[in-house]
GUNUVO-131744 format. One record per residue: residue in one letter; x, y, z of N, C-alpha, C, O, CB in turn. Coordinates in steps of 0.05 Angstrom, whole numbers, plus 5000, padded with zeros to 4 digits. Each point is the difference from the previous one (the first is absolute). Glycine has a CB too. Example, Ala and Ser with C-alpha at 12.3 -4.5 7.8 and 13.67 -1.06 7.14 Angstrom:
<rec A, <5264, 4886, 5156>, <4982, 5024, 5000>, <5018, 5024, 5000>, <5021, 5000, 5013>, <4941, 4977, 5012>>
<rec S, <5031, 5044, 4961>, <5016, 5024, 5001>, <4985, 5022, 5014>, <5010, 5022, 5004>, <5014, 4965, 4953>>
% end
This chain:
<rec M, <7753, 7160, 3838>, <4996, 5020, 5021>, <5025, 5000, 5020>, <5012, 5020, 5008>, <4937, 4974, 4986>>
<rec R, <5056, 4980, 5013>, <5022, 4997, 5021>, <5027, 5011, 4988>, <5016, 5011, 5015>, <4960, 4947, 5006>>
<rec I, <5028, 5038, 4952>, <5025, 5010, 4988>, <5001, 5029, 5004>, <5021, 5011, 5008>, <4979, 4954, 4959>>
<rec L, <4978, 5049, 5028>, <4998, 5031, 5000>, <5004, 5010, 5029>, <5013, 5021, 5004>, <4953, 4980, 4957>>
<rec I, <5024, 4984, 5059>, <5002, 5009, 5027>, <5031, 4997, 5007>, <5013, 5018, 5011>, <4937, 4968, 5003>>
<rec L, <5063, 4989, 4978>, <5029, 4998, 5006>, <5016, 5020, 4983>, <5020, 5010, 5011>, <4974, 4940, 5000>>
<rec A, <4999, 5057, 4966>, <5016, 5018, 4987>, <4998, 5029, 5011>, <5020, 5014, 5001>, <4975, 4957, 4961>>
<rec L, <4980, 5037, 5047>, <4999, 5026, 5012>, <5014, 4999, 5030>, <5012, 5020, 5008>, <4944, 4991, 4964>>
<rec L, <5043, 4969, 5041>, <5012, 4996, 5027>, <5032, 5002, 4996>, <5014, 5015, 5014>, <4945, 4953, 5001>>
<rec S, <5051, 5018, 4965>, <5029, 5004, 4993>, <5009, 5027, 4991>, <5021, 5008, 5008>, <4978, 4948, 4980>>
<rec L, <4984, 5059, 4995>, <5007, 5027, 4995>, <5000, 5018, 5023>, <5016, 5019, 5001>, <4969, 4974, 4957>>
<rec S, <4997, 5003, 5059>, <4997, 5018, 5027>, <5024, 4996, 5016>, <5012, 5020, 5009>, <4938, 4975, 4995>>
<rec L, <5059, 4981, 5000>, <5024, 4992, 5013>, <5024, 5013, 4989>, <5016, 5011, 5015>, <4962, 4947, 4996>>
<rec L, <5027, 5040, 4961>, <5021, 5011, 4989>, <5003, 5029, 5002>, <5022, 5011, 5003>, <4976, 4953, 4969>>
<rec S, <4978, 5052, 5028>, <5003, 5028, 5005>, <5007, 5009, 5028>, <5007, 5023, 5004>, <4962, 4980, 4960>>
<rec C, <5031, 4981, 5053>, <5007, 5006, 5029>, <5031, 4999, 5003>, <5014, 4985, 4985>, <4941, 4996, 5033>>
<rec D, <5054, 5035, 5002>, <5030, 4997, 5009>, <4998, 4976, 5015>, <4986, 4998, 5020>, <5028, 5051, 4982>>
<rec S, <5003, 4932, 4988>, <5004, 4975, 5013>, <5013, 5000, 5027>, <4998, 4981, 5015>, <5004, 5003, 4940>>
<rec S, <5009, 5036, 5052>, <5015, 5000, 5026>, <4979, 5011, 5020>, <5008, 5000, 5023>, <5042, 5007, 4956>>
<rec C, <4926, 5001, 5017>, <4979, 5008, 5021>, <4978, 4979, 4998>, <4983, 5002, 5018>, <5026, 5048, 4979>>
<rec V, <4989, 4932, 4985>, <4981, 4981, 5000>, <4997, 4984, 5023>, <5020, 4987, 5007>, <4986, 5015, 4950>>
<rec G, <4970, 4996, 5057>, <5000, 4983, 5024>, <5010, 5014, 5026>, <5001, 4986, 5020>, <5007, 4976, 4950>>
<rec V, <5000, 5063, 5030>, <5013, 5012, 5024>, <4977, 5011, 5016>, <4983, 5015, 4990>, <5061, 4997, 4987>>
<rec A, <4957, 4980, 5047>, <4979, 5008, 5020>, <5009, 5025, 5015>, <5019, 4999, 5016>, <4967, 4954, 4989>>
<rec C, <4998, 5069, 4991>, <5005, 5027, 5010>, <4983, 5002, 5025>, <4980, 4986, 5003>, <5030, 5034, 4952>>
<rec T, <4998, 4999, 5063>, <4986, 5006, 5022>, <4978, 5025, 4990>, <5003, 5013, 4979>, <5040, 4971, 5057>>
<rec E, <4939, 5018, 4980>, <4980, 5021, 4994>, <5009, 5026, 5009>, <4984, 5019, 4997>, <4981, 4948, 5006>>
<rec E, <5056, 5037, 5006>, <5009, 5026, 5012>, <5008, 5019, 4977>, <5012, 4991, 4980>, <5004, 4986, 5064>>
<rec F, <4976, 5048, 4959>, <5004, 5019, 4980>, <5024, 5018, 5010>, <4998, 5015, 5019>, <4951, 4983, 4966>>
<rec R, <5072, 5001, 5001>, <5025, 5017, 5009>, <5002, 5025, 4988>, <4991, 5005, 4978>, <5032, 4956, 5028>>
<rec S, <4989, 5056, 5010>, <5005, 5027, 4991>, <5029, 5007, 5006>, <5011, 4989, 5019>, <4940, 5024, 4988>>
<rec I, <5062, 5005, 4978>, <5026, 5011, 5007>, <4994, 5031, 5008>, <4991, 5016, 4984>, <5037, 4949, 4984>>
<rec V, <4978, 5040, 5056>, <4996, 5027, 5009>, <5025, 5017, 5010>, <5017, 4991, 5017>, <4938, 4990, 4996>>
<rec V, <5046, 5040, 4978>, <5022, 5018, 5006>, <4993, 5021, 5018>, <4979, 5012, 4995>, <5040, 4980, 4965>>
<rec T, <4997, 5014, 5062>, <4994, 5023, 5019>, <5018, 5023, 4992>, <5024, 4997, 4998>, <4963, 4971, 5040>>
<rec I, <5002, 5056, 4958>, <5016, 5023, 4994>, <4993, 5022, 5022>, <4977, 5006, 5008>, <5025, 4981, 4941>>
<rec Q, <5021, 5023, 5060>, <5000, 5020, 5021>, <5019, 5022, 5000>, <5020, 4996, 4985>, <4965, 4970, 5038>>
<rec N, <5014, 5054, 4988>, <5019, 5024, 5001>, <5022, 4993, 5021>, <4999, 4982, 5016>, <4963, 5052, 4971>>
<rec T, <5058, 4983, 5011>, <5023, 4995, 5020>, <4992, 5000, 5029>, <5013, 4988, 5017>, <5018, 5033, 4951>>
<rec A, <4948, 4994, 5038>, <4987, 5000, 5029>, <4985, 4975, 5006>, <4990, 4998, 5022>, <5007, 5050, 4976>>
<rec G, <5000, 4933, 4982>, <4986, 4977, 5007>, <4968, 5001, 4993>, <4986, 4980, 5002>, <5051, 5016, 5034>>
<rec Q, <4955, 5026, 4957>, <4974, 5005, 4993>, <4994, 4988, 4971>, <5015, 5002, 4981>, <4985, 5039, 5050>>
<rec P, <4975, 4947, 4969>, <4989, 4991, 4975>, <5001, 5022, 4978>, <4992, 5022, 5005>, <4979, 4946, 5021>>
<rec T, <5038, 5025, 4949>, <5000, 5018, 4977>, <4974, 4993, 4984>, <4996, 4978, 4990>, <5056, 5024, 5008>>
<rec V, <4932, 5017, 5000>, <4977, 4997, 4981>, <5005, 5010, 4972>, <5005, 5024, 4996>, <4966, 4981, 5043>>
<rec L, <5029, 4979, 4943>, <5006, 5006, 4973>, <4973, 5007, 4987>, <4980, 4987, 5006>, <5061, 4982, 4993>>
<rec D, <4957, 5052, 4985>, <4978, 5008, 4983>, <4990, 4975, 4982>, <4976, 4993, 4997>, <5043, 5057, 5003>>
<rec L, <5002, 4939, 4989>, <4996, 4978, 4976>, <5024, 4985, 5004>, <5021, 5011, 5007>, <4951, 5017, 4957>>
<rec Y, <5024, 4944, 5030>, <5023, 4982, 4997>, <4995, 4981, 4979>, <4977, 4991, 4997>, <5034, 5014, 5048>>
<rec T, <5008, 4987, 4940>, <4995, 4980, 4979>, <5020, 4979, 5002>, <5020, 5005, 5013>, <4960, 5028, 4957>>
<rec V, <5017, 4943, 5017>, <5019, 4979, 4998>, <5002, 4992, 4970>, <4979, 4993, 4989>, <5012, 4992, 5059>>
<rec E, <5032, 5016, 4940>, <5001, 4996, 4973>, <5021, 4978, 4993>, <5020, 4998, 5015>, <4965, 5050, 4980>>
<rec E, <5011, 4936, 4984>, <5019, 4982, 4990>, <5007, 5008, 4969>, <4983, 4998, 4982>, <4997, 4965, 5052>>
<rec R, <5046, 5046, 4961>, <5005, 5009, 4974>, <4982, 5020, 4987>, <4995, 5000, 4976>, <5023, 4959, 5021>>
<rec G, <4973, 5059, 5020>, <4984, 5022, 4991>, <4971, 4993, 4998>, <4984, 5017, 4992>, <5054, 4998, 4985>>
<rec Q, <4955, 4962, 5030>, <4971, 4991, 5001>, <4990, 5001, 5028>, <5010, 4988, 5018>, <4997, 4982, 4943>>
<rec M, <4971, 5045, 5043>, <4990, 5003, 5027>, <4985, 4976, 5010>, <4982, 4989, 4986>, <5015, 5058, 5007>>
<rec L, <5011, 4944, 5030>, <4989, 4974, 5010>, <4979, 5008, 5024>, <4982, 4985, 5007>, <5063, 4986, 4979>>
<rec W, <4961, 5052, 5026>, <4985, 5006, 5024>, <5001, 5029, 5003>, <5020, 5012, 4995>, <4990, 4944, 5027>>
<rec R, <4967, 5056, 4988>, <5001, 5030, 5004>, <4980, 5004, 5023>, <4979, 4987, 4999>, <5033, 5027, 4950>>
<rec D, <4993, 5003, 5071>, <4984, 5005, 5022>, <5006, 5030, 5011>, <5018, 5013, 4992>, <4982, 4936, 5019>>
<rec T, <4983, 5058, 5007>, <5006, 5026, 5012>, <5014, 4994, 5027>, <5002, 4977, 5007>, <4957, 5048, 4970>>
<rec G, <5049, 4993, 5038>, <5015, 4998, 5024>, <4983, 4988, 5025>, <4976, 5001, 5004>, <5052, 5040, 4977>>
<rec Q, <4991, 4948, 5035>, <4988, 4985, 5024>, <5009, 5015, 5024>, <5024, 5005, 5003>, <4976, 4949, 4975>>
<rec E, <4979, 5052, 5040>, <5007, 5016, 5025>, <5018, 4986, 5015>, <5017, 5013, 5014>, <4941, 5007, 4987>>
<rec D, <5043, 4955, 4999>, <5021, 4984, 5019>, <5028, 4995, 4989>, <5017, 4987, 5013>, <4944, 4990, 5003>>
<rec G, <5043, 5035, 4956>, <5022, 4997, 4989>, <5011, 4974, 4988>, <5022, 4999, 4991>, <4980, 5035, 5037>>
<rec R, <4976, 4943, 4974>, <5003, 4975, 4990>, <4987, 4997, 4971>, <4975, 5003, 4997>, <5027, 4982, 5052>>
<rec Y, <5016, 5009, 4932>, <4995, 4999, 4972>, <5002, 4972, 4988>, <5021, 4987, 5003>, <4995, 5058, 4995>>
<rec T, <4961, 4947, 4988>, <5000, 4972, 4988>, <5018, 5002, 4972>, <4994, 5014, 4981>, <4956, 4974, 5042>>
<rec L, <5071, 4995, 4979>, <5018, 5001, 4975>, <4985, 4985, 4980>, <4993, 5011, 4979>, <5051, 4990, 5046>>
<rec L, <4950, 4971, 4979>, <4985, 4983, 4987>, <4986, 4979, 5016>, <5005, 4996, 5023>, <5025, 5014, 4942>>
<rec T, <4951, 4977, 5020>, <4988, 4979, 5016>, <4994, 4972, 4982>, <5007, 5000, 4976>, <4972, 5040, 5054>>
<rec D, <5012, 4942, 4980>, <4994, 4975, 4987>, <4982, 5004, 4975>, <4999, 4983, 4982>, <5006, 4994, 5062>>
<rec A, <4980, 5046, 4955>, <4985, 5006, 4978>, <5015, 5000, 4971>, <4990, 4995, 4979>, <4983, 5031, 5054>>
<rec L, <5056, 4979, 4973>, <5016, 5000, 4974>, <5020, 4977, 5002>, <5021, 5001, 4987>, <4976, 5051, 5007>>
<rec Q, <4997, 4927, 5020>, <5018, 4978, 5003>, <5001, 4984, 4972>, <5022, 4992, 4993>, <4966, 5004, 5059>>
<rec E, <4993, 5001, 4934>, <5003, 4989, 4973>, <5020, 5016, 4980>, <5013, 4989, 4982>, <4939, 4994, 5027>>
<rec S, <5047, 5043, 4995>, <5020, 5015, 4983>, <5027, 4992, 5007>, <5017, 5000, 4982>, <4954, 5038, 5013>>
<rec F, <5037, 4957, 5029>, <5026, 4994, 5008>, <5005, 4970, 5003>, <5023, 4993, 5007>, <4978, 5052, 5016>>
<rec E, <4983, 4937, 4974>, <5000, 4971, 5004>, <5028, 4990, 4990>, <5007, 5005, 4977>, <4940, 4990, 5017>>
<rec N, <5069, 4992, 5023>, <5024, 4986, 4991>, <5021, 5020, 4990>, <5018, 4991, 4985>, <4955, 4968, 5004>>
<rec R, <5027, 5065, 5017>, <5020, 5019, 4988>, <5005, 5021, 5021>, <4984, 5002, 5019>, <5001, 4990, 4930>>
<rec E, <5037, 5025, 5047>, <5004, 5021, 5016>, <5001, 5026, 4981>, <5008, 4998, 4977>, <5015, 4972, 5059>>
<rec A, <4969, 5051, 4975>, <5000, 5024, 4985>, <5006, 5024, 5018>, <4995, 4999, 5024>, <4973, 4980, 4944>>
<rec T, <5042, 5042, 5021>, <5007, 5024, 5016>, <4975, 5018, 4992>, <4991, 5004, 4977>, <5066, 4992, 5022>>
<rec V, <4932, 5014, 5026>, <4978, 5021, 4996>, <5011, 5026, 5014>, <5021, 4998, 5014>, <4938, 4965, 4987>>
<rec T, <5030, 5057, 4996>, <5008, 5026, 5012>, <4978, 5015, 5013>, <4980, 5006, 4987>, <5054, 4997, 4980>>
<rec L, <4966, 5004, 5059>, <4982, 5015, 5014>, <5005, 5028, 4997>, <5022, 5008, 5008>, <4971, 4957, 5021>>
<rec F, <4987, 5052, 4960>, <5003, 5027, 5000>, <4982, 5012, 5020>, <4978, 4989, 5005>, <5035, 5010, 4948>>
<rec G, <4995, 5022, 5061>, <4982, 5015, 5017>, <4999, 5032, 4995>, <5021, 5012, 4996>, <4988, 4951, 5037>>
<rec F, <4970, 5048, 4968>, <4996, 5028, 4994>, <4986, 5015, 5024>, <4982, 4991, 5014>, <5016, 4997, 4935>>
<rec I, <5013, 5038, 5054>, <4987, 5019, 5020>, <4999, 5026, 4983>, <5020, 5008, 4988>, <4999, 4970, 5058>>
<rec D, <4957, 5033, 4952>, <4998, 5028, 4988>, <5011, 4995, 4971>, <5015, 5017, 4991>, <4991, 5011, 5055>>
<rec N, <4986, 4950, 4938>, <5006, 4996, 4973>, <5031, 4998, 4994>, <5009, 4999, 4977>, <4949, 5027, 5014>>
<rec E, <5058, 4972, 5032>, <5030, 4997, 4995>, <5006, 4971, 5010>, <4990, 4989, 5020>, <5022, 5065, 4986>>
<rec E, <5006, 4935, 4979>, <5008, 4973, 5006>, <5022, 4998, 5027>, <5023, 5009, 4997>, <4970, 4981, 4947>>
<rec V, <4999, 5000, 5076>, <5019, 5001, 5021>, <5010, 4971, 5008>, <5013, 4996, 5020>, <4963, 5048, 4996>>
<rec L, <5017, 4939, 4968>, <5008, 4970, 5004>, <5001, 4986, 4975>, <4982, 4999, 4984>, <4997, 4999, 5058>>
<rec S, <5046, 4989, 4954>, <5002, 4981, 4978>, <5016, 4975, 5011>, <5024, 5002, 5002>, <4974, 5038, 4961>>
<rec Q, <4991, 4938, 5044>, <5013, 4978, 5013>, <4998, 4975, 4983>, <4977, 4994, 4993>, <5014, 5025, 5052>>
<rec D, <5028, 4966, 4947>, <4996, 4975, 4987>, <4997, 4978, 5017>, <5011, 5001, 5023>, <5011, 5015, 4943>>
<rec Y, <4963, 4964, 5026>, <4998, 4973, 5015>, <4999, 4977, 4979>, <4990, 5003, 4978>, <4983, 5019, 5061>>
<rec V, <5038, 4956, 4969>, <5001, 4973, 4986>, <4977, 4986, 5013>, <4999, 4996, 5025>, <5052, 5001, 4966>>
<rec I, <4930, 4996, 4994>, <4973, 4985, 5005>, <5000, 4974, 4985>, <5008, 4998, 4977>, <4966, 5045, 5029>>
<rec G, <5018, 4936, 5008>, <4996, 4973, 4987>, <4973, 4991, 5008>, <4984, 5014, 5014>, <5066, 4973, 4988>>
<rec A, <4946, 4990, 4989>, <4975, 4982, 5007>, <5006, 4972, 4992>, <5011, 4992, 4979>, <4957, 5047, 5014>>
<rec D, <5021, 4945, 5028>, <4999, 4971, 4992>, <4975, 4992, 4987>, <4987, 5017, 4988>, <5043, 4974, 5047>>
<rec C, <4962, 4985, 4968>, <4971, 4992, 4988>, <4975, 5013, 5015>, <4978, 5002, 4990>, <5042, 4951, 4996>>
<rec C, <4988, 5055, 5041>, <4978, 5008, 5016>, <4999, 5032, 5009>, <4980, 5014, 5001>, <5021, 4935, 5015>>
<rec H, <5026, 5058, 4991>, <4997, 5025, 5013>, <5025, 5019, 4990>, <5021, 4989, 4992>, <4954, 4988, 5051>>
<rec I, <5022, 5047, 4958>, <5018, 5020, 4993>, <5021, 5003, 5025>, <4994, 4995, 5023>, <4969, 5029, 4946>>
<rec F, <5061, 4985, 5025>, <5020, 5003, 5022>, <5018, 5020, 4992>, <5002, 5007, 4976>, <4997, 4947, 5040>>
<rec L, <5015, 5057, 5004>, <5020, 5023, 4999>, <5026, 4984, 4998>, <5004, 4983, 5017>, <4970, 5054, 5011>>
<rec V, <5044, 4968, 4951>, <5027, 4990, 4996>, <5018, 5019, 5014>, <5015, 4993, 5019>, <4974, 4985, 4937>>
<rec S, <5010, 5047, 5036>, <5017, 5021, 5012>, <4989, 5028, 4998>, <4982, 5005, 4983>, <5057, 4967, 5007>>
<rec G, <4970, 5048, 5026>, <4988, 5024, 5003>, <4989, 5006, 5031>, <4990, 4983, 5014>, <4998, 5012, 4935>>
<rec P, <5016, 5031, 5058>, <4994, 5007, 5027>, <4969, 4999, 5008>, <4984, 5008, 4983>, <5057, 5021, 5013>>
<rec L, <4951, 4962, 5025>, <4974, 5001, 5012>, <4994, 5025, 5013>, <4976, 5007, 5003>, <5026, 4946, 5003>>
<rec E, <5018, 5060, 5003>, <4999, 5028, 5016>, <5016, 5020, 4982>, <5021, 4994, 4990>, <4978, 4985, 5060>>
<rec I, <4988, 5042, 4948>, <5014, 5025, 4982>, <4999, 5022, 5018>, <4979, 5002, 5013>, <5005, 4985, 4939>>
<rec I, <5035, 5031, 5051>, <5003, 5026, 5012>, <4999, 5018, 4978>, <5015, 4997, 4981>, <5010, 4988, 5057>>
<rec I, <4956, 5036, 4963>, <5001, 5023, 4980>, <5007, 5022, 5018>, <4985, 5006, 5019>, <4980, 4979, 4946>>
<rec P, <5057, 5029, 5030>, <5009, 5027, 5015>, <4980, 5021, 4996>, <5003, 5023, 5009>, <5045, 4967, 4983>>
% end
C-alpha cells in the first residue's frame, strides 16, 4: 500500500509545472482594466467588446457606463502561466467594429499581468 501511495504522489508531482510548486500566492484577485473615452474625455460605451487570442474568444461582455473595460482577470491566469501572449481587444458600436487594440499579456505562478499595451484608449 505504501508503494502505491508513493507512486501516485510521484506521478502527481511530475504532472505539475515544477517552477510553480511550493509558490505562495496572495489571495488577491487581479484584473487588467482598460479605460476607453472619446476625444472630449467622456466615457465611451461600447455595445459589445471581446478579447481574443489567435481568433479564440477569451472574454466577451457588454458596454460599461463608466468606460472601464476588463481586459482579463486572474480567472484566466492558468492559461497564461509562465508565458506571454498577444491578445486583441475588439470594441463594437451599432454592430460596427470601432476598436482593435493588441496587448501582450503574461502570468506568473499566481497572477496575470500586462506586459505591453495602452490602459487608456481614445476613440474619436
